[in-house]
C-alpha positions in Angstrom: 0.2 34.2 -29.3 -0.5 33.5 -25.6 -1.8 36.4 -23.6 -1.0 37.4 -20.0 -3.4 37.8 -17.1 -2.9 41.6 -17.4 -4.0 42.3 -13.9 -6.9 39.8 -13.9 -7.4 38.1 -10.5 -9.2 34.8 -10.2 -12.3 35.2 -8.0 -13.4 31.5 -7.9 -12.3 28.0 -8.9 -14.5 26.4 -11.6 -15.9 23.7 -9.5 -16.7 25.9 -6.5 -19.4 27.9 -8.1 -23.1 27.1 -7.4 -26.6 28.5 -7.5 -25.6 30.9 -4.7 -23.4 32.7 -7.2 -26.1 33.5 -9.8 -25.9 37.1 -10.8 -22.3 37.6 -9.8 -19.5 38.5 -12.2 -16.6 36.1 -11.8 -13.2 35.5 -13.1 -12.3 31.8 -13.6 -9.1 30.2 -14.9 -8.3 26.7 -16.0 -8.1 24.2 -18.9 -10.4 23.6 -21.8 -11.9 20.1 -21.4 -14.1 20.4 -24.5 -15.3 23.0 -27.0 -18.6 22.7 -28.9 -19.3 25.3 -31.6 -23.1 25.4 -32.4 -22.8 28.3 -34.9 -23.9 31.4 -33.1 -23.1 30.0 -29.7 -20.0 28.2 -28.4 -20.1 25.9 -25.3 -16.8 25.3 -23.4 -16.3 22.9 -20.6 -13.7 24.4 -18.4 -11.7 22.4 -15.8 -9.5 23.1 -12.8 -8.7 21.0 -9.7 -12.1 21.8 -8.2 -14.2 20.5 -11.1 -15.9 21.3 -14.4 -17.8 24.4 -15.4 -19.8 25.2 -18.5 -19.0 28.6 -20.2 -21.0 30.0 -23.0 -19.9 32.5 -25.6 -22.2 34.5 -27.8 -20.9 37.3 -30.0 -23.6 39.7 -28.7 -22.2 39.3 -25.1 -18.5 39.1 -25.6 -17.8 40.9 -28.9 -16.3 39.6 -32.1 -12.7 39.5 -30.9 -13.5 37.3 -27.9 -15.8 35.1 -29.9 -13.1 34.6 -32.4 -10.8 33.5 -29.6 -13.4 31.1 -28.3 -13.6 29.5 -31.8 -9.9 28.7 -31.7 -10.1 26.8 -28.4 -9.0 23.2 -28.3 -8.6 20.6 -25.6 -6.1 21.6 -22.8 -5.8 25.3 -23.8 -5.3 27.3 -20.6 -7.7 30.2 -20.5 -9.1 33.0 -18.2 -12.7 33.9 -18.5 -14.6 36.9 -17.1 -18.4 36.5 -17.1 -21.7 36.4 -15.2 -23.0 33.3 -13.4 -26.5 32.3 -14.7 -28.9 29.5 -14.2 -28.3 26.9 -16.9 -30.4 27.6 -19.9 -30.5 24.0 -21.1 -31.2 20.8 -19.1 -29.6 20.6 -15.6 -26.6 18.2 -15.5 -27.2 16.2 -12.3 -23.8 14.4 -12.7 -22.0 17.7 -12.3 -21.5 19.7 -9.1 -22.0 22.9 -11.2 -24.7 21.3 -13.3 -27.3 23.9 -12.4 -25.3 26.9 -13.6 -23.2 28.3 -16.4 -21.0 31.3 -16.9 -21.9 33.7 -19.8 -18.6 35.0 -20.9 -17.8 38.7 -21.4 -14.0 38.3 -22.0 -11.6 35.5 -22.6 -7.8 35.4 -22.6 -5.9 32.5 -24.0 -3.0 32.1 -21.5 -1.5 29.1 -23.1 -2.1 27.0 -26.2 -1.7 23.2 -26.2 -0.9 20.5 -28.6 -3.4 17.6 -28.9 -2.6 15.4 -25.9 -1.6 11.7 -26.5 -4.7 10.5 -24.7 -8.0 12.0 -23.5 -7.9 13.7 -20.1 -10.9 12.0 -18.6 -11.8 10.3 -15.3 -12.1 6.7 -16.2 -9.2 6.5 -18.6 -8.9 3.4 -20.9 -5.4 4.4 -21.8 -2.6 1.9 -21.0 -0.9 2.8 -17.8 2.6 2.9 -19.4 1.5 5.8 -21.7 -0.2 7.6 -18.8 2.9 7.3 -16.7 5.1 8.6 -19.5 3.0 11.7 -19.6 2.2 11.8 -15.9 1.8 15.5 -15.8 -1.2 15.1 -18.2 -2.4 12.0 -16.3 -2.4 14.1 -13.1 -5.0 16.4 -14.6 -7.6 13.6 -14.5 -10.3 14.3 -11.9 -10.0 11.0 -10.1 -6.2 11.3 -9.6 -6.7 14.9 -8.4 -9.4 13.7 -6.0 -7.0 11.0 -4.7 -4.2 13.5 -4.1 -6.5 16.0 -2.5 -7.6 13.3 -0.1 -4.0 12.3 0.6 -3.3 15.9 1.5 -6.3 16.0 3.8 -5.2 12.8 5.5 -1.7 14.1 6.2 -3.1 17.4 7.6 -5.5 15.4 9.8 -2.7 13.2 11.1 -0.4 16.2 11.9 -3.3 18.0 13.7 -4.3 14.9 15.7 -0.8 13.9 16.8 0.1 17.5 17.7 -3.0 17.5 20.0 -1.7 14.2 21.5 1.6 15.8 22.5 3.8 14.6 19.6 6.7 16.6 18.2 7.2 16.4 14.5 11.0 16.0 14.0 12.9 15.3 10.7 15.6 12.6 10.7 18.5 12.3 8.2 18.1 11.1 4.6 21.8 10.4 4.3 22.8 7.8 6.8 24.8 4.7 7.4 24.1 1.4 5.7 22.9 -1.3 8.1 22.2 -4.2 5.8 19.8 -6.2 7.9 16.6 -6.6 6.0 15.8 -5.1 2.5 18.6 -3.8 0.3 19.7 -0.2 0.8 19.9 2.4 -1.9 23.5 3.7 -1.7 24.8 7.2 -2.3 28.5 7.6 -3.0 30.4 10.4 -1.1 32.6 12.8 -3.1 34.3 14.1 0.1 35.0 10.6 1.4 36.1 8.6 -1.6 35.1 4.9 -1.5 32.5 5.6 1.2 28.8 5.5 0.8 25.7 6.9 2.5 22.5 4.9 2.5 19.0 6.3 2.0 16.9 5.3 5.1 14.7 2.2 4.9 13.0 3.8 7.9 13.9 6.3 10.6 14.1 3.4 13.1 17.4 4.1 14.8 17.1 7.9 14.9 13.6 7.8 16.4 15.0 5.5 19.2 17.8 7.9 19.7 15.2 10.7 20.1 13.6 8.7 22.9 17.1 8.5 24.5 17.2 12.3 24.1 14.0 12.8 26.1 11.6 13.9 23.4 9.0 11.4 24.7 6.6 11.5 21.7 7.9 11.8 18.1 6.3 11.6 14.7 7.3 12.2 11.1 5.7 11.9 7.7 8.8 10.1 6.6 10.2 9.3 3.1 11.8 5.8 3.1 13.7 3.8 0.5 14.0 0.1 -0.2 15.8 -1.5 -3.1 13.4 -4.4 -3.5 11.1 -6.0 -6.1 7.9 -4.1 -6.5 4.2 -5.1 -6.2 0.9 -3.3 -6.6 1.2 -2.0 -3.0 5.0 -1.4 -2.9 7.3 1.3 -4.3 11.1 1.9 -4.1 10.4 5.2 -2.3 7.4 5.5 -0.1 5.9 7.5 2.7 5.1 6.3 6.2 3.5 7.9 9.2 6.3 7.2 11.7 6.0 7.5 15.5 7.8 6.6 18.7 6.7 6.9 22.3 8.5 6.6 25.7 7.3 5.0 28.9 4.7 2.8 27.1 3.9 -0.8 26.3 1.9 -2.6 23.6 -1.5 -1.4 24.7 -0.5 2.3 24.8 0.8 2.3 21.2 -2.2 0.4 19.9 -4.6 2.8 21.7 -2.8 5.9 20.3 -2.8 4.4 16.8 -6.5 3.4 16.9 -7.6 6.9 17.8 -5.5 8.4 15.0 -6.9 5.8 12.5 -10.5 6.5 13.7 -10.0 10.3 13.2 -8.5 9.9 9.8 -11.2 7.6 8.5 -14.0 9.9 9.8 -12.4 13.1 8.4 -11.4 11.6 5.1 -14.3 9.4 4.0 -16.9 9.7 6.7 -16.2 6.1 7.9 -17.0 5.4 11.6 -14.3 2.9 12.9 -15.5 1.2 16.0 -12.9 1.0 18.8 -11.3 -1.1 20.1 -10.2 -2.8 16.9 -10.2 -6.6 17.1 -6.9 -8.3 17.9 -5.7 -11.7 16.9 -2.4 -13.5 17.6 0.0 -14.3 14.8 -0.5 -18.0 15.4 -4.3 -17.7 15.3 -4.1 -15.7 12.1 -1.9 -18.3 10.4 -4.0 -21.2 11.6 -7.3 -19.6 10.5 -6.4 -17.6 7.4 -2.9 -18.8 6.4 -1.7 -15.2 6.5 -0.3 -12.7 9.0 -2.4 -10.1 7.2 -5.8 -11.8 6.9 -8.7 -10.5 5.0 -11.6 -11.0 7.4 -14.3 -9.6 5.0 -15.3 -13.2 4.2 -15.0 -16.7 5.7 -13.6 -19.8 4.0 -11.1 -20.3 6.9 -8.5 -23.0 7.0 -9.2 -26.2 8.8 -6.4 -28.5 10.2 -7.3 -32.1 9.4 -3.9 -33.6 10.2 -5.4 -35.8 13.0 -8.2 -37.0 10.8 -6.0 -38.2 7.9 -3.0 -39.4 9.9 -3.9 -43.1 9.5 -5.0 -43.1 5.8 -3.2 -44.6 2.9 -2.8 -41.4 0.9 0.9 -40.9 0.8 0.8 -37.2 0.1 -1.0 -36.6 3.4 0.9 -39.1 5.5 4.3 -38.1 4.0 3.7 -34.5 4.9 2.9 -35.5 8.5 5.9 -37.7 8.8 8.1 -34.8 7.7 6.7 -32.6 10.5 4.2 -30.8 8.3 0.4 -30.6 8.3 -2.6 -31.2 6.2 -5.1 -28.3 6.0 -7.9 -27.3 3.7 -10.5 -24.8 2.8 -14.2 -25.3 2.1 -15.5 -23.6 -1.1 -19.2 -23.6 -0.4 -21.5 -24.7 -3.3 -18.7 -25.2 -5.8 -18.7 -29.1 -6.0 -19.5 -28.9 -9.7 -16.7 -26.5 -10.5 -15.3 -27.5 -14.0 -12.1 -29.6 -13.9 -10.4 -26.9 -16.0 -10.9 -24.4 -13.3 -9.8 -26.8 -10.6 -6.6 -27.5 -12.7 -6.0 -23.7 -12.9 -6.2 -23.5 -9.1 -3.7 -26.3 -8.8 -1.3 -24.4 -11.0 -2.0 -21.3 -8.9 -1.1 -23.2 -5.8 2.2 -24.4 -7.3 3.2 -20.8 -7.7 3.2 -20.6 -3.9 5.4 -23.7 -3.4 2.8 -26.5 -3.4 3.7 -29.7 -5.2 0.0 -30.1 -6.0 -3.5 -29.5 -4.6 -5.8 -32.3 -3.5 -9.6 -31.8 -3.9 -12.8 -33.5 -2.8 -16.2 -32.5 -4.2 -19.2 -33.5 -2.3 -21.8 -34.0 -5.1 -25.5 -33.5 -4.6 -26.2 -37.2 -4.9 -24.0 -37.9 -1.9 -21.1 -39.3 -3.9 -17.6 -37.9 -4.1 -15.4 -36.6 -7.0 -11.9 -36.5 -5.8 -8.2 -36.7 -6.7 -7.5 -39.0 -3.7 -10.7 -40.8 -2.7 -9.4 -44.2 -3.9 -6.7 -44.1 -1.2 -9.2 -43.7 1.6 -12.1 -45.7 3.1 -15.7 -44.5 3.1 -15.5 -43.9 6.8 -12.3 -41.9 6.4 -13.8 -39.7 3.7 -16.9 -39.1 5.8 -14.7 -38.1 8.8 -12.7 -35.8 6.5 -15.8 -34.1 5.1 -17.2 -33.7 8.7 -14.0 -32.1 9.9 -14.2 -29.6 7.0 -17.8 -28.9 7.9 -18.6 -30.1 4.3 -22.1 -30.4 3.0 -23.7 -31.5 -0.3 -22.4 -29.2 -3.0 -19.2 -28.2 -1.4 -15.7 -28.3 -2.9 -12.9 -29.1 -0.4 -9.3 -28.1 -1.3 -6.3 -29.5 0.6 -2.6 -28.7 0.9 -0.1 -31.0 2.6 3.5 -30.0 3.3 5.6 -28.1 5.8 3.4 -25.6 7.7 5.1 -22.6 6.1 4.2 -23.8 2.6 0.7 -25.0 3.6 -0.1 -21.5 5.1 1.3 -19.7 2.1 -0.6 -21.9 -0.4 -4.0 -21.9 1.3 -3.7 -18.3 2.4 -3.2 -17.2 -1.2 -5.7 -19.7 -2.6 -8.4 -18.5 -0.2 -8.0 -14.9 -1.6 -7.9 -16.1 -5.2 -11.0 -18.2 -4.9 -12.9 -15.4 -3.1 -12.0 -13.0 -5.9 -13.1 -15.4 -8.6 -16.4 -16.1 -6.9 -17.0 -12.4 -6.0 -17.2 -13.2 -2.3 -15.5 -10.0 -1.1 -17.6 -7.0 0.0 -15.6 -4.0 -1.3 -17.7 -1.6 0.8 -16.4 -3.1 4.0 -13.4 -1.8 5.9 -12.2 -4.5 8.3 -9.4 -3.4 10.6 -7.5 -6.0 12.7 -4.5 -6.1 14.9 -2.2 -9.1 14.6 0.0 -9.5 17.7 2.7 -11.8 19.2 4.7 -12.4 16.1 7.6 -14.8 16.2 10.7 -12.8 17.2 12.9 -14.7 14.7 12.6 -16.8 11.6 15.1 -19.2 10.2 16.8 -18.3 7.0 17.7 -21.3 4.9 19.8 -19.1 2.6 21.9 -17.6 5.5 21.6 -20.7 7.8 20.9 -18.5 10.8 18.0 -16.8 12.6 17.0 -13.4 11.2 14.8 -10.9 12.9 11.2 -11.1 11.6 10.9 -7.3 12.2 14.2 -5.8 13.2 17.0 -6.5 15.7 15.6 -4.0 18.3 12.3 -5.8 18.9 11.6 -6.8 22.5 10.7 -10.4 23.2 7.6 -11.3 25.2 8.6 -11.2 28.9 7.6 -14.8 29.5 9.6 -16.0 26.4 12.9 -14.3 27.3 14.0 -17.6 29.0 14.0 -19.3 25.6 16.4 -17.0 23.8 19.3 -19.3 24.3 17.7 -22.7 24.4 14.9 -22.4 21.8 15.1 -19.1 19.8 12.4 -20.1 17.3 9.9 -20.4 20.1 10.3 -16.8 21.3 7.4 -14.4 20.5 7.9 -10.7 20.0 6.1 -7.7 21.5 5.3 -6.8 17.9 2.0 -5.8 16.3 0.7 -5.1 12.8 -2.4 -3.2 11.9 -4.2 -4.8 8.9 -7.0 -3.5 6.7 -8.8 -5.7 4.3 -6.0 -8.2 4.0 -3.3 -5.5 3.5 -0.6 -4.8 6.1 -1.3 -1.1 6.9 1.6 -0.7 9.3 3.4 -2.3 12.2 5.7 -1.7 15.1 7.0 -3.1 18.3 8.2 -2.5 21.8 11.9 -1.9 21.6 14.7 -3.6 23.6 16.1 -1.0 26.1 18.1 -3.3 28.4 21.8 -3.6 27.1 22.0 -7.2 28.1 18.9 -8.2 26.2 20.1 -6.3 23.1 23.5 -8.0 23.3 21.8 -11.4 23.6 19.6 -10.5 20.5 22.7 -9.7 18.5 24.3 -12.9 19.6 21.3 -15.0 18.5 21.3 -13.2 15.1 24.9 -14.4 14.7 26.6 -11.0 15.2 29.9 -10.9 17.1 30.2 -8.1 19.6 32.6 -6.3 17.1 30.1 -6.7 14.2 27.2 -5.3 16.4 29.3 -2.3 17.4 30.4 -1.7 13.8 26.8 -1.6 12.6 24.9 -0.1 15.6 27.6 1.2 17.9 26.1 4.7 18.2 22.8 3.2 19.3 24.4 0.8 21.8 26.5 3.6 23.2 23.5 5.9 23.5 21.8 3.3 25.7 24.6 3.5 28.2 23.4 7.0 29.2 19.9 6.2 30.4 17.2 5.0 28.0 13.5 4.9 28.7 11.3 2.0 27.8 9.9 2.9 24.4 7.9 1.6 21.5 6.6 2.7 18.2 4.8 2.1 14.9 4.8 3.1 11.3 1.8 3.2 9.0 2.2 3.2 5.2 0.6 6.4 4.1 0.5 5.3 0.4 -1.3 2.0 1.3 -3.7 3.7 3.7 -4.8 6.2 1.1 -5.0 3.5 -1.6 -7.4 1.4 0.6 -9.5 4.4 1.6 -10.1 5.4 -2.0 -10.5 1.8 -3.1 -7.8 2.0 -5.7 -6.3 -1.2 -7.2 -2.8 0.1 -7.2 -0.6 2.3 -5.0 0.5 4.3 -8.1 -3.0 5.8 -8.2 -2.3 7.8 -5.0 1.3 8.8 -5.6 2.0 11.9 -7.8 5.1 10.6 -9.6 5.4 6.8 -9.0 7.8 4.3 -10.4 6.9 1.2 -12.4 7.7 -2.5 -11.6 11.4 -2.2 -12.5 11.8 0.8 -10.3 12.1 3.2 -13.2 10.3 6.4 -13.9 8.9 6.4 -17.5 8.4 10.2 -17.5 12.0 11.3 -16.5 13.7 8.1 -17.7 15.3 7.6 -14.3 17.6 5.8 -13.5 19.9 6.9 -16.3 23.6 7.2 -17.1 25.5 10.1 -15.6 28.3 12.3 -17.0 31.8 10.8 -16.9 33.0 13.8 -15.0 30.5 13.2 -12.2 31.9 9.6 -11.8 35.5 11.0 -11.8 34.6 13.4 -9.0 33.3 10.5 -7.0 36.3 8.4 -7.9 34.0 5.7 -9.3 34.8 3.5 -12.3 32.2 1.2 -13.9 32.9 -2.3 -15.0 30.0 -3.2 -17.3 31.6 -6.1 -19.1 29.5 -8.8 -17.5 26.2 -7.1 -18.2 27.2 -6.2 -21.8 28.1 -9.9 -22.4 24.7 -11.0 -21.2 23.0 -8.5 -23.5 21.6 -6.3 -20.7 
């Protein structure tokens, strides 16, 4: 039967004891990691969030009753131990913070017994993630996850302290708000009091933080929970946390400067990383041209080269056809890989097709000066030499080309560049390369909706010099938008906001909203702007992604206490799930599942 603490008070956490405590009587409490019975002496590895501690039991020290209890101990029993800290009698364990000491037990209480866990509670678990997530409360006992969440807590504390010192107010914004379907899908919450009406969970606090600027709060921040009903990836969850901020009477440089100093402080406090300021900047167009991505990984080279002018007169129809359709021909140079096996090249071709390519052209510059290529027969020797020269090719290099519309070429080569770098182990995982990407396009054309949509959101300010093109050439207009990128991952982004009513109305018009539709969706914001609104700008950084990158985790789930899996479900709680029929009646909701039942879902 489990015992109680009976007035015992914990004096120390297991992992916090050291040589400085030798000779002290301590009371420690935690979980049994392992028990080893050597006959007359029992060794117990005891664990809490601070680390491991070796406890030894000898009947002459603790008495027969306590020794008998120690014999019963199994993995994950919760115990309290009273004893004296001593220098370790055996060999020092240099891999353990407490490896120089042990506690000689005088008393033990078994506070809770435990069944055998479905997997070992150990740092580098080999257990399948699905099983670990089903028993997440056990998984969270693992030292590396506890270390990640401890660091996450430290980071949020540092952010709060830093922004408070910078004059920001922390203000909470509503979780239940109005659906404004412009971007990702909303999570909807039915209202019982207003039948047939729904709240939406916020995709971001965007509108409310702009209203706070209208209200004169000048500098706002929030560690904000946000929700998006979208397909998941390794760095994306249906509910996530962002460091959200907004500032009045500022422009691009002010927001970037404020953010940089916060990032610098966090990196130093969290992992001892010195981030040199200012962080490098690159326009969106340069990022796409050089890396094929608006979130480029600059830890390695292999940049894109535009060879459209070099191949425009050749007889290779794939190249010339792309150019005639307004596209481009671009390539990457994979140094020293001319003799890559054909099987691997074919695999790269299939990879490229997954990003919209119809194929992938290649040219290997062999050591003997000859070429191995999928298209050499369509080009003259002079044209091939010119192409190799334009790609800065040398003997032993493998040149890979994509030819299509720019959007596809960028997508294909941007992804291919990362894939090849991973395969060839070209990425230095000890580097932390920050980068600002600026001057994004304000709008992008949606083939599906046959209209322009906002690349960020409808409240983003156009570049001053591009305002003149909003009517005549909307696709040409650049935005006062900026993303901060770390190692090829978008860490966060923001923009200067539109604060002039006439510009906001023009923006809604370009996006295809009638005046009535704009007021229906955003009327409260438009009306607020009638009463004096300051120039303002803001930014949000994904806290989950930031922590993931700083701890070098492969997946965002490793830094979130209770994450969802790819289909947005929780394996532990089995959410989402059916609800009681009475709950649906209270909400005046009836379900028609005929179509899904027919399809077997």
